[in-house]
Phi, psi and omega in degrees: 000139178246146180279135176272131173242071185286129171236119184297127178293341183269307186250351180079006182295147175254010185296335176116181180258152171227148177262125178257126183241156176240158176056048183251141170258120180246137175233148182225131171258126183224149181244347185231147174217137177273103185287346177273324182253001179055042180251140176259145175283107184264030184285343182242073180241157176222156179234147177229139178073200177092165177226151178288128176267322181185168170244136184212164176292133178299322187283308188246351179084009177306126183266129179288134177231156177275185184295342177272357182086007180274138178299136178282125183231005177225159187289333177296313178293325178298314179300316179299317180296314180297318179292318180297332181258015176055045182244023175247127178260111180280126182253000000 
């Protein structure tokens, strides 16, 4: 495994990348709830199924695209994009 050092080409954020998926079943086991803000502690969740819709900047939502302008939706293209943009930190 190699560490990603993502810098958003659009906003310059270092917050990281996120994978956006569709058609996912998510389940959460929780022990805590904030009764004032009606928030559940989602630290123990799992997902089943689904497909990758896109990879994007956590901060601004910039969507990664390949050289043809097509949205990147698989990890092979993601790795190629990260390497081409010098965003892999070899440890």
